[in-house]
HTML snippet that shows the backbone in 3Dmol.js (N, CA, C, O; Angstrom):
<script src="https://3Dmol.org/build/3Dmol-min.js"></script>
<div id="view" style="width:600px;height:400px;position:relative"></div>
<script>
const pdb = `
ATOM      1  N   UNK A   1     -25.682 -21.757 -55.532  1.00  0.00           N
ATOM      2  CA  UNK A   1     -26.415 -20.865 -56.414  1.00  0.00           C
ATOM      3  C   UNK A   1     -26.591 -19.516 -55.727  1.00  0.00           C
ATOM      4  O   UNK A   1     -26.780 -19.431 -54.514  1.00  0.00           O
ATOM      5  N   UNK A   2     -26.523 -18.481 -56.528  1.00  0.00           N
ATOM      6  CA  UNK A   2     -26.805 -17.146 -56.029  1.00  0.00           C
ATOM      7  C   UNK A   2     -27.836 -16.490 -56.937  1.00  0.00           C
ATOM      8  O   UNK A   2     -27.920 -16.799 -58.126  1.00  0.00           O
ATOM      9  N   UNK A   3     -28.603 -15.599 -56.374  1.00  0.00           N
ATOM     10  CA  UNK A   3     -29.574 -14.826 -57.129  1.00  0.00           C
ATOM     11  C   UNK A   3     -29.171 -13.365 -57.035  1.00  0.00           C
ATOM     12  O   UNK A   3     -28.876 -12.848 -55.957  1.00  0.00           O
ATOM     13  N   UNK A   4     -29.166 -12.712 -58.191  1.00  0.00           N
ATOM     14  CA  UNK A   4     -28.759 -11.314 -58.275  1.00  0.00           C
ATOM     15  C   UNK A   4     -29.914 -10.508 -58.838  1.00  0.00           C
ATOM     16  O   UNK A   4     -30.445 -10.838 -59.899  1.00  0.00           O
ATOM     17  N   UNK A   5     -30.308  -9.453 -58.137  1.00  0.00           N
ATOM     18  CA  UNK A   5     -31.310  -8.537 -58.663  1.00  0.00           C
ATOM     19  C   UNK A   5     -30.612  -7.592 -59.636  1.00  0.00           C
ATOM     20  O   UNK A   5     -29.524  -7.090 -59.355  1.00  0.00           O
ATOM     21  N   UNK A   6     -31.245  -7.357 -60.777  1.00  0.00           N
ATOM     22  CA  UNK A   6     -30.641  -6.562 -61.839  1.00  0.00           C
ATOM     23  C   UNK A   6     -31.538  -5.354 -62.118  1.00  0.00           C
ATOM     24  O   UNK A   6     -32.756  -5.494 -62.231  1.00  0.00           O
ATOM     25  N   UNK A   7     -30.933  -4.173 -62.229  1.00  0.00           N
ATOM     26  CA  UNK A   7     -31.707  -2.946 -62.388  1.00  0.00           C
ATOM     27  C   UNK A   7     -31.285  -2.157 -63.625  1.00  0.00           C
ATOM     28  O   UNK A   7     -30.186  -2.329 -64.152  1.00  0.00           O
ATOM     29  N   UNK A   8     -32.194  -1.286 -64.071  1.00  0.00           N
ATOM     30  CA  UNK A   8     -31.918  -0.343 -65.146  1.00  0.00           C
ATOM     31  C   UNK A   8     -31.563  -1.018 -66.451  1.00  0.00           C
ATOM     32  O   UNK A   8     -32.073  -2.091 -66.776  1.00  0.00           O
ATOM     33  N   UNK A   9     -30.672  -0.369 -67.201  1.00  0.00           N
ATOM     34  CA  UNK A   9     -30.289  -0.859 -68.519  1.00  0.00           C
ATOM     35  C   UNK A   9     -29.567  -2.198 -68.462  1.00  0.00           C
ATOM     36  O   UNK A   9     -29.424  -2.866 -69.486  1.00  0.00           O
ATOM     37  N   UNK A  10     -29.113  -2.599 -67.285  1.00  0.00           N
ATOM     38  CA  UNK A  10     -28.446  -3.894 -67.144  1.00  0.00           C
ATOM     39  C   UNK A  10     -29.416  -5.047 -67.393  1.00  0.00           C
ATOM     40  O   UNK A  10     -28.994  -6.139 -67.774  1.00  0.00           O
ATOM     41  N   UNK A  11     -30.713  -4.812 -67.180  1.00  0.00           N
ATOM     42  CA  UNK A  11     -31.697  -5.866 -67.443  1.00  0.00           C
ATOM     43  C   UNK A  11     -31.743  -6.214 -68.926  1.00  0.00           C
ATOM     44  O   UNK A  11     -32.040  -7.352 -69.291  1.00  0.00           O
ATOM     45  N   UNK A  12     -31.450  -5.236 -69.779  1.00  0.00           N
ATOM     46  CA  UNK A  12     -31.433  -5.500 -71.222  1.00  0.00           C
ATOM     47  C   UNK A  12     -30.280  -6.428 -71.587  1.00  0.00           C
ATOM     48  O   UNK A  12     -30.428  -7.294 -72.450  1.00  0.00           O
ATOM     49  N   UNK A  13     -29.151  -6.255 -70.944  1.00  0.00           N
ATOM     50  CA  UNK A  13     -27.975  -7.079 -71.234  1.00  0.00           C
ATOM     51  C   UNK A  13     -28.174  -8.498 -70.717  1.00  0.00           C
ATOM     52  O   UNK A  13     -27.884  -9.464 -71.423  1.00  0.00           O
ATOM     53  N   UNK A  14     -28.666  -8.627 -69.490  1.00  0.00           N
ATOM     54  CA  UNK A  14     -28.855  -9.948 -68.900  1.00  0.00           C
ATOM     55  C   UNK A  14     -30.164 -10.603 -69.321  1.00  0.00           C
ATOM     56  O   UNK A  14     -30.326 -11.815 -69.183  1.00  0.00           O
ATOM     57  N   UNK A  15     -31.094  -9.807 -69.832  1.00  0.00           N
ATOM     58  CA  UNK A  15     -32.371 -10.348 -70.290  1.00  0.00           C
ATOM     59  C   UNK A  15     -33.336 -10.685 -69.174  1.00  0.00           C
ATOM     60  O   UNK A  15     -34.314 -11.399 -69.395  1.00  0.00           O
ATOM     61  N   UNK A  16     -33.074 -10.180 -67.974  1.00  0.00           N
ATOM     62  CA  UNK A  16     -33.933 -10.474 -66.827  1.00  0.00           C
ATOM     63  C   UNK A  16     -33.674  -9.459 -65.727  1.00  0.00           C
ATOM     64  O   UNK A  16     -32.657  -8.765 -65.736  1.00  0.00           O
ATOM     65  N   UNK A  17     -34.597  -9.376 -64.783  1.00  0.00           N
ATOM     66  CA  UNK A  17     -34.366  -8.517 -63.623  1.00  0.00           C
ATOM     67  C   UNK A  17     -33.936  -9.324 -62.403  1.00  0.00           C
ATOM     68  O   UNK A  17     -33.651  -8.755 -61.350  1.00  0.00           O
ATOM     69  N   UNK A  18     -33.889 -10.642 -62.542  1.00  0.00           N
ATOM     70  CA  UNK A  18     -33.396 -11.523 -61.486  1.00  0.00           C
ATOM     71  C   UNK A  18     -32.594 -12.634 -62.151  1.00  0.00           C
ATOM     72  O   UNK A  18     -33.141 -13.448 -62.895  1.00  0.00           O
ATOM     73  N   UNK A  19     -31.296 -12.662 -61.877  1.00  0.00           N
ATOM     74  CA  UNK A  19     -30.404 -13.630 -62.509  1.00  0.00           C
ATOM     75  C   UNK A  19     -29.896 -14.607 -61.457  1.00  0.00           C
ATOM     76  O   UNK A  19     -29.399 -14.200 -60.407  1.00  0.00           O
ATOM     77  N   UNK A  20     -30.024 -15.895 -61.744  1.00  0.00           N
ATOM     78  CA  UNK A  20     -29.554 -16.940 -60.836  1.00  0.00           C
ATOM     79  C   UNK A  20     -28.444 -17.721 -61.526  1.00  0.00           C
ATOM     80  O   UNK A  20     -28.567 -18.101 -62.690  1.00  0.00           O
ATOM     81  N   UNK A  21     -27.354 -17.956 -60.790  1.00  0.00           N
ATOM     82  CA  UNK A  21     -26.220 -18.670 -61.365  1.00  0.00           C
ATOM     83  C   UNK A  21     -25.494 -19.475 -60.288  1.00  0.00           C
ATOM     84  O   UNK A  21     -25.603 -19.186 -59.097  1.00  0.00           O
ATOM     85  N   UNK A  22     -24.762 -20.474 -60.726  1.00  0.00           N
ATOM     86  CA  UNK A  22     -23.874 -21.204 -59.818  1.00  0.00           C
ATOM     87  C   UNK A  22     -22.631 -20.353 -59.639  1.00  0.00           C
ATOM     88  O   UNK A  22     -22.019 -19.938 -60.622  1.00  0.00           O
ATOM     89  N   UNK A  23     -22.254 -20.091 -58.408  1.00  0.00           N
ATOM     90  CA  UNK A  23     -21.082 -19.263 -58.131  1.00  0.00           C
ATOM     91  C   UNK A  23     -20.413 -19.804 -56.882  1.00  0.00           C
ATOM     92  O   UNK A  23     -21.017 -19.862 -55.811  1.00  0.00           O
ATOM     93  N   UNK A  24     -19.165 -20.196 -57.033  1.00  0.00           N
ATOM     94  CA  UNK A  24     -18.462 -20.802 -55.899  1.00  0.00           C
ATOM     95  C   UNK A  24     -17.231 -20.013 -55.483  1.00  0.00           C
ATOM     96  O   UNK A  24     -16.485 -20.450 -54.607  1.00  0.00           O
ATOM     97  N   UNK A  25     -17.007 -18.862 -56.094  1.00  0.00           N
ATOM     98  CA  UNK A  25     -15.843 -18.042 -55.764  1.00  0.00           C
ATOM     99  C   UNK A  25     -16.162 -17.196 -54.539  1.00  0.00           C
ATOM    100  O   UNK A  25     -17.169 -17.416 -53.866  1.00  0.00           O
ATOM    101  N   UNK A  26     -15.285 -16.216 -54.254  1.00  0.00           N
ATOM    102  CA  UNK A  26     -15.462 -15.455 -53.027  1.00  0.00           C
ATOM    103  C   UNK A  26     -15.635 -13.959 -53.226  1.00  0.00           C
ATOM    104  O   UNK A  26     -16.345 -13.326 -52.444  1.00  0.00           O
ATOM    105  N   UNK A  27     -15.013 -13.364 -54.248  1.00  0.00           N
ATOM    106  CA  UNK A  27     -14.968 -11.908 -54.321  1.00  0.00           C
ATOM    107  C   UNK A  27     -15.861 -11.327 -55.420  1.00  0.00           C
ATOM    108  O   UNK A  27     -16.305 -12.026 -56.330  1.00  0.00           O
ATOM    109  N   UNK A  28     -16.100 -10.043 -55.297  1.00  0.00           N
ATOM    110  CA  UNK A  28     -16.862  -9.315 -56.314  1.00  0.00           C
ATOM    111  C   UNK A  28     -16.134  -9.379 -57.652  1.00  0.00           C
ATOM    112  O   UNK A  28     -16.776  -9.552 -58.689  1.00  0.00           O
ATOM    113  N   UNK A  29     -14.817  -9.244 -57.653  1.00  0.00           N
ATOM    114  CA  UNK A  29     -14.046  -9.312 -58.900  1.00  0.00           C
ATOM    115  C   UNK A  29     -14.259 -10.654 -59.597  1.00  0.00           C
ATOM    116  O   UNK A  29     -14.390 -10.704 -60.820  1.00  0.00           O
ATOM    117  N   UNK A  30     -14.293 -11.731 -58.831  1.00  0.00           N
ATOM    118  CA  UNK A  30     -14.522 -13.059 -59.418  1.00  0.00           C
ATOM    119  C   UNK A  30     -15.940 -13.169 -59.966  1.00  0.00           C
ATOM    120  O   UNK A  30     -16.155 -13.787 -61.009  1.00  0.00           O
ATOM    121  N   UNK A  31     -16.902 -12.579 -59.276  1.00  0.00           N
ATOM    122  CA  UNK A  31     -18.275 -12.572 -59.769  1.00  0.00           C
ATOM    123  C   UNK A  31     -18.364 -11.800 -61.083  1.00  0.00           C
ATOM    124  O   UNK A  31     -18.989 -12.257 -62.040  1.00  0.00           O
ATOM    125  N   UNK A  32     -17.730 -10.624 -61.121  1.00  0.00           N
ATOM    126  CA  UNK A  32     -17.746  -9.826 -62.347  1.00  0.00           C
ATOM    127  C   UNK A  32     -17.110 -10.596 -63.507  1.00  0.00           C
ATOM    128  O   UNK A  32     -17.626 -10.562 -64.624  1.00  0.00           O
ATOM    129  N   UNK A  33     -16.010 -11.280 -63.256  1.00  0.00           N
ATOM    130  CA  UNK A  33     -15.351 -12.057 -64.310  1.00  0.00           C
ATOM    131  C   UNK A  33     -16.293 -13.117 -64.866  1.00  0.00           C
ATOM    132  O   UNK A  33     -16.354 -13.329 -66.077  1.00  0.00           O
ATOM    133  N   UNK A  34     -17.024 -13.778 -63.983  1.00  0.00           N
ATOM    134  CA  UNK A  34     -17.976 -14.800 -64.423  1.00  0.00           C
ATOM    135  C   UNK A  34     -19.109 -14.163 -65.230  1.00  0.00           C
ATOM    136  O   UNK A  34     -19.516 -14.701 -66.260  1.00  0.00           O
ATOM    137  N   UNK A  35     -19.612 -13.032 -64.771  1.00  0.00           N
ATOM    138  CA  UNK A  35     -20.684 -12.352 -65.493  1.00  0.00           C
ATOM    139  C   UNK A  35     -20.211 -11.850 -66.855  1.00  0.00           C
ATOM    140  O   UNK A  35     -20.957 -11.915 -67.832  1.00  0.00           O
ATOM    141  N   UNK A  36     -18.977 -11.351 -66.928  1.00  0.00           N
ATOM    142  CA  UNK A  36     -18.451 -10.845 -68.194  1.00  0.00           C
ATOM    143  C   UNK A  36     -18.244 -11.965 -69.200  1.00  0.00           C
ATOM    144  O   UNK A  36     -18.347 -11.738 -70.406  1.00  0.00           O
ATOM    145  N   UNK A  37     -17.954 -13.174 -68.720  1.00  0.00           N
ATOM    146  CA  UNK A  37     -17.845 -14.324 -69.610  1.00  0.00           C
ATOM    147  C   UNK A  37     -19.224 -14.706 -70.156  1.00  0.00           C
ATOM    148  O   UNK A  37     -19.373 -15.003 -71.341  1.00  0.00           O
ATOM    149  N   UNK A  38     -20.218 -14.692 -69.280  1.00  0.00           N
ATOM    150  CA  UNK A  38     -21.584 -15.054 -69.697  1.00  0.00           C
ATOM    151  C   UNK A  38     -22.250 -13.968 -70.532  1.00  0.00           C
ATOM    152  O   UNK A  38     -23.044 -14.263 -71.425  1.00  0.00           O
ATOM    153  N   UNK A  39     -21.924 -12.698 -70.236  1.00  0.00           N
ATOM    154  CA  UNK A  39     -22.539 -11.549 -70.904  1.00  0.00           C
ATOM    155  C   UNK A  39     -21.432 -10.574 -71.314  1.00  0.00           C
ATOM    156  O   UNK A  39     -21.192  -9.593 -70.611  1.00  0.00           O
ATOM    157  N   UNK A  40     -20.749 -10.829 -72.448  1.00  0.00           N
ATOM    158  CA  UNK A  40     -19.609  -9.995 -72.849  1.00  0.00           C
ATOM    159  C   UNK A  40     -19.921  -8.495 -72.923  1.00  0.00           C
ATOM    160  O   UNK A  40     -19.038  -7.685 -72.641  1.00  0.00           O
ATOM    161  N   UNK A  41     -21.124  -8.107 -73.285  1.00  0.00           N
ATOM    162  CA  UNK A  41     -21.475  -6.680 -73.370  1.00  0.00           C
ATOM    163  C   UNK A  41     -21.373  -6.002 -72.009  1.00  0.00           C
ATOM    164  O   UNK A  41     -21.150  -4.793 -71.935  1.00  0.00           O
ATOM    165  N   UNK A  42     -21.532  -6.754 -70.948  1.00  0.00           N
ATOM    166  CA  UNK A  42     -21.468  -6.207 -69.598  1.00  0.00           C
ATOM    167  C   UNK A  42     -20.064  -5.680 -69.271  1.00  0.00           C
ATOM    168  O   UNK A  42     -19.923  -4.749 -68.478  1.00  0.00           O
ATOM    169  N   UNK A  43     -19.044  -6.260 -69.868  1.00  0.00           N
ATOM    170  CA  UNK A  43     -17.670  -5.858 -69.557  1.00  0.00           C
ATOM    171  C   UNK A  43     -17.348  -4.438 -69.999  1.00  0.00           C
ATOM    172  O   UNK A  43     -16.409  -3.833 -69.481  1.00  0.00           O
ATOM    173  N   UNK A  44     -18.098  -3.900 -70.934  1.00  0.00           N
ATOM    174  CA  UNK A  44     -17.844  -2.529 -71.386  1.00  0.00           C
ATOM    175  C   UNK A  44     -18.751  -1.513 -70.695  1.00  0.00           C
ATOM    176  O   UNK A  44     -18.719  -0.326 -71.018  1.00  0.00           O
ATOM    177  N   UNK A  45     -19.548  -1.973 -69.758  1.00  0.00           N
ATOM    178  CA  UNK A  45     -20.496  -1.095 -69.062  1.00  0.00           C
ATOM    179  C   UNK A  45     -19.991  -0.756 -67.661  1.00  0.00           C
ATOM    180  O   UNK A  45     -19.225  -1.504 -67.054  1.00  0.00           O
ATOM    181  N   UNK A  46     -20.444   0.391 -67.171  1.00  0.00           N
ATOM    182  CA  UNK A  46     -20.163   0.780 -65.795  1.00  0.00           C
ATOM    183  C   UNK A  46     -21.359   0.388 -64.944  1.00  0.00           C
ATOM    184  O   UNK A  46     -22.500   0.711 -65.274  1.00  0.00           O
ATOM    185  N   UNK A  47     -21.090  -0.312 -63.846  1.00  0.00           N
ATOM    186  CA  UNK A  47     -22.162  -0.714 -62.939  1.00  0.00           C
ATOM    187  C   UNK A  47     -21.576  -0.976 -61.559  1.00  0.00           C
ATOM    188  O   UNK A  47     -20.367  -1.141 -61.395  1.00  0.00           O
ATOM    189  N   UNK A  48     -22.460  -1.009 -60.577  1.00  0.00           N
ATOM    190  CA  UNK A  48     -22.063  -1.269 -59.199  1.00  0.00           C
ATOM    191  C   UNK A  48     -22.593  -2.623 -58.764  1.00  0.00           C
ATOM    192  O   UNK A  48     -23.687  -3.028 -59.155  1.00  0.00           O
ATOM    193  N   UNK A  49     -21.811  -3.319 -57.954  1.00  0.00           N
ATOM    194  CA  UNK A  49     -22.281  -4.537 -57.300  1.00  0.00           C
ATOM    195  C   UNK A  49     -22.645  -4.144 -55.877  1.00  0.00           C
ATOM    196  O   UNK A  49     -21.849  -3.535 -55.162  1.00  0.00           O
ATOM    197  N   UNK A  50     -23.846  -4.498 -55.482  1.00  0.00           N
ATOM    198  CA  UNK A  50     -24.363  -4.178 -54.158  1.00  0.00           C
ATOM    199  C   UNK A  50     -24.474  -5.475 -53.364  1.00  0.00           C
ATOM    200  O   UNK A  50     -25.069  -6.450 -53.824  1.00  0.00           O
ATOM    201  N   UNK A  51     -23.894  -5.474 -52.172  1.00  0.00           N
ATOM    202  CA  UNK A  51     -23.997  -6.629 -51.272  1.00  0.00           C
ATOM    203  C   UNK A  51     -24.725  -6.168 -50.020  1.00  0.00           C
ATOM    204  O   UNK A  51     -24.274  -5.254 -49.330  1.00  0.00           O
ATOM    205  N   UNK A  52     -25.852  -6.805 -49.733  1.00  0.00           N
ATOM    206  CA  UNK A  52     -26.641  -6.467 -48.541  1.00  0.00           C
ATOM    207  C   UNK A  52     -26.852  -4.954 -48.407  1.00  0.00           C
ATOM    208  O   UNK A  52     -26.635  -4.372 -47.344  1.00  0.00           O
ATOM    209  N   UNK A  53     -27.279  -4.340 -49.506  1.00  0.00           N
ATOM    210  CA  UNK A  53     -27.630  -2.913 -49.572  1.00  0.00           C
ATOM    211  C   UNK A  53     -26.446  -1.962 -49.429  1.00  0.00           C
ATOM    212  O   UNK A  53     -26.636  -0.786 -49.122  1.00  0.00           O
ATOM    213  N   UNK A  54     -25.225  -2.455 -49.648  1.00  0.00           N
ATOM    214  CA  UNK A  54     -24.027  -1.614 -49.575  1.00  0.00           C
ATOM    215  C   UNK A  54     -23.210  -1.784 -50.858  1.00  0.00           C
ATOM    216  O   UNK A  54     -22.985  -2.904 -51.316  1.00  0.00           O
ATOM    217  N   UNK A  55     -22.770  -0.658 -51.432  1.00  0.00           N
ATOM    218  CA  UNK A  55     -21.905  -0.720 -52.609  1.00  0.00           C
ATOM    219  C   UNK A  55     -20.612  -1.435 -52.232  1.00  0.00           C
ATOM    220  O   UNK A  55     -20.002  -1.126 -51.208  1.00  0.00           O
ATOM    221  N   UNK A  56     -20.195  -2.398 -53.068  1.00  0.00           N
ATOM    222  CA  UNK A  56     -19.038  -3.230 -52.741  1.00  0.00           C
ATOM    223  C   UNK A  56     -17.882  -2.984 -53.709  1.00  0.00           C
ATOM    224  O   UNK A  56     -18.098  -2.754 -54.900  1.00  0.00           O
ATOM    225  N   UNK A  57     -16.664  -3.033 -53.193  1.00  0.00           N
ATOM    226  CA  UNK A  57     -15.464  -2.930 -54.025  1.00  0.00           C
ATOM    227  C   UNK A  57     -15.188  -4.297 -54.657  1.00  0.00           C
ATOM    228  O   UNK A  57     -15.761  -5.310 -54.255  1.00  0.00           O
ATOM    229  N   UNK A  58     -14.304  -4.304 -55.648  1.00  0.00           N
ATOM    230  CA  UNK A  58     -13.950  -5.560 -56.303  1.00  0.00           C
ATOM    231  C   UNK A  58     -13.304  -6.551 -55.339  1.00  0.00           C
ATOM    232  O   UNK A  58     -13.374  -7.761 -55.558  1.00  0.00           O
ATOM    233  N   UNK A  59     -12.677  -6.054 -54.280  1.00  0.00           N
ATOM    234  CA  UNK A  59     -12.001  -6.931 -53.318  1.00  0.00           C
ATOM    235  C   UNK A  59     -12.947  -7.485 -52.252  1.00  0.00           C
ATOM    236  O   UNK A  59     -12.565  -8.357 -51.471  1.00  0.00           O
ATOM    237  N   UNK A  60     -14.170  -6.982 -52.222  1.00  0.00           N
ATOM    238  CA  UNK A  60     -15.120  -7.399 -51.183  1.00  0.00           C
ATOM    239  C   UNK A  60     -15.435  -8.886 -51.289  1.00  0.00           C
ATOM    240  O   UNK A  60     -15.583  -9.435 -52.381  1.00  0.00           O
ATOM    241  N   UNK A  61     -15.530  -9.512 -50.136  1.00  0.00           N
ATOM    242  CA  UNK A  61     -15.916 -10.921 -50.043  1.00  0.00           C
ATOM    243  C   UNK A  61     -17.447 -11.002 -50.051  1.00  0.00           C
ATOM    244  O   UNK A  61     -18.124 -10.239 -49.362  1.00  0.00           O
ATOM    245  N   UNK A  62     -17.970 -11.925 -50.831  1.00  0.00           N
ATOM    246  CA  UNK A  62     -19.413 -12.133 -50.873  1.00  0.00           C
ATOM    247  C   UNK A  62     -19.762 -13.183 -49.823  1.00  0.00           C
ATOM    248  O   UNK A  62     -19.400 -14.350 -49.971  1.00  0.00           O
ATOM    249  N   UNK A  63     -20.464 -12.778 -48.760  1.00  0.00           N
ATOM    250  CA  UNK A  63     -20.787 -13.741 -47.701  1.00  0.00           C
ATOM    251  C   UNK A  63     -21.898 -14.702 -48.142  1.00  0.00           C
ATOM    252  O   UNK A  63     -22.670 -14.391 -49.049  1.00  0.00           O
ATOM    253  N   UNK A  64     -21.972 -15.860 -47.501  1.00  0.00           N
ATOM    254  CA  UNK A  64     -23.061 -16.789 -47.807  1.00  0.00           C
ATOM    255  C   UNK A  64     -24.413 -16.114 -47.566  1.00  0.00           C
ATOM    256  O   UNK A  64     -24.569 -15.329 -46.630  1.00  0.00           O
ATOM    257  N   UNK A  65     -25.367 -16.425 -48.406  1.00  0.00           N
ATOM    258  CA  UNK A  65     -26.745 -15.926 -48.292  1.00  0.00           C
ATOM    259  C   UNK A  65     -26.862 -14.404 -48.418  1.00  0.00           C
ATOM    260  O   UNK A  65     -27.832 -13.814 -47.942  1.00  0.00           O
ATOM    261  N   UNK A  66     -25.891 -13.779 -49.046  1.00  0.00           N
ATOM    262  CA  UNK A  66     -25.940 -12.327 -49.227  1.00  0.00           C
ATOM    263  C   UNK A  66     -27.004 -11.961 -50.251  1.00  0.00           C
ATOM    264  O   UNK A  66     -27.299 -12.731 -51.165  1.00  0.00           O
ATOM    265  N   UNK A  67     -27.576 -10.771 -50.084  1.00  0.00           N
ATOM    266  CA  UNK A  67     -28.468 -10.203 -51.095  1.00  0.00           C
ATOM    267  C   UNK A  67     -27.591  -9.422 -52.053  1.00  0.00           C
ATOM    268  O   UNK A  67     -26.877  -8.508 -51.639  1.00  0.00           O
ATOM    269  N   UNK A  68     -27.639  -9.774 -53.337  1.00  0.00           N
ATOM    270  CA  UNK A  68     -26.799  -9.134 -54.340  1.00  0.00           C
ATOM    271  C   UNK A  68     -27.648  -8.380 -55.352  1.00  0.00           C
ATOM    272  O   UNK A  68     -28.772  -8.776 -55.661  1.00  0.00           O
ATOM    273  N   UNK A  69     -27.093  -7.292 -55.858  1.00  0.00           N
ATOM    274  CA  UNK A  69     -27.770  -6.530 -56.910  1.00  0.00           C
ATOM    275  C   UNK A  69     -26.724  -5.894 -57.816  1.00  0.00           C
ATOM    276  O   UNK A  69     -25.602  -5.611 -57.396  1.00  0.00           O
ATOM    277  N   UNK A  70     -27.118  -5.676 -59.066  1.00  0.00           N
ATOM    278  CA  UNK A  70     -26.309  -4.942 -60.027  1.00  0.00           C
ATOM    279  C   UNK A  70     -27.058  -3.660 -60.350  1.00  0.00           C
ATOM    280  O   UNK A  70     -28.226  -3.694 -60.738  1.00  0.00           O
ATOM    281  N   UNK A  71     -26.384  -2.534 -60.189  1.00  0.00           N
ATOM    282  CA  UNK A  71     -27.004  -1.232 -60.443  1.00  0.00           C
ATOM    283  C   UNK A  71     -26.176  -0.429 -61.438  1.00  0.00           C
ATOM    284  O   UNK A  71     -24.951  -0.383 -61.328  1.00  0.00           O
ATOM    285  N   UNK A  72     -26.834   0.205 -62.411  1.00  0.00           N
ATOM    286  CA  UNK A  72     -26.100   1.119 -63.282  1.00  0.00           C
ATOM    287  C   UNK A  72     -25.785   2.388 -62.510  1.00  0.00           C
ATOM    288  O   UNK A  72     -26.337   2.598 -61.430  1.00  0.00           O
ATOM    289  N   UNK A  73     -24.908   3.246 -63.039  1.00  0.00           N
ATOM    290  CA  UNK A  73     -24.637   4.514 -62.364  1.00  0.00           C
ATOM    291  C   UNK A  73     -25.938   5.309 -62.207  1.00  0.00           C
ATOM    292  O   UNK A  73     -26.848   5.194 -63.028  1.00  0.00           O
ATOM    293  N   UNK A  74     -26.012   6.086 -61.183  1.00  0.00           N
ATOM    294  CA  UNK A  74     -27.215   6.856 -60.919  1.00  0.00           C
ATOM    295  C   UNK A  74     -26.817   8.280 -60.545  1.00  0.00           C
ATOM    296  O   UNK A  74     -25.682   8.537 -60.144  1.00  0.00           O
ATOM    297  N   UNK A  75     -27.756   9.186 -60.682  1.00  0.00           N
ATOM    298  CA  UNK A  75     -27.511  10.566 -60.277  1.00  0.00           C
ATOM    299  C   UNK A  75     -28.711  11.048 -59.487  1.00  0.00           C
ATOM    300  O   UNK A  75     -29.844  10.636 -59.734  1.00  0.00           O
ATOM    301  N   UNK A  76     -28.452  11.905 -58.558  1.00  0.00           N
ATOM    302  CA  UNK A  76     -29.544  12.436 -57.726  1.00  0.00           C
ATOM    303  C   UNK A  76     -29.938  13.814 -58.194  1.00  0.00           C
ATOM    304  O   UNK A  76     -29.283  14.410 -59.049  1.00  0.00           O
ATOM    305  N   UNK A  77     -31.006  14.305 -57.630  1.00  0.00           N
ATOM    306  CA  UNK A  77     -31.379  15.632 -58.034  1.00  0.00           C
ATOM    307  C   UNK A  77     -32.657  16.084 -57.414  1.00  0.00           C
ATOM    308  O   UNK A  77     -33.103  17.203 -57.667  1.00  0.00           O
TER     309      UNK A  77
END
`;
const viewer = $3Dmol.createViewer("view");
viewer.addModel(pdb, "pdb");
viewer.setStyle({}, {cartoon: {color: "spectrum"}});
viewer.zoomTo();
viewer.render();
</script>
């Protein structure tokens, strides 16, 4: 099981700010595929996957016990 913190407008799609799911794959791309199956609206949205406070690419490996988060695009100012 993994727990993912969810932020911004993504909470509306997932219906929660903390999502827990069974996940046995290894990469961010595989995680996104699983999330897009569970939440089809998510597949048309732009968002970042954060692993241990670092933005992760789709090829990134998700280590055991990692802290995960989903963030919508952000702008500074």
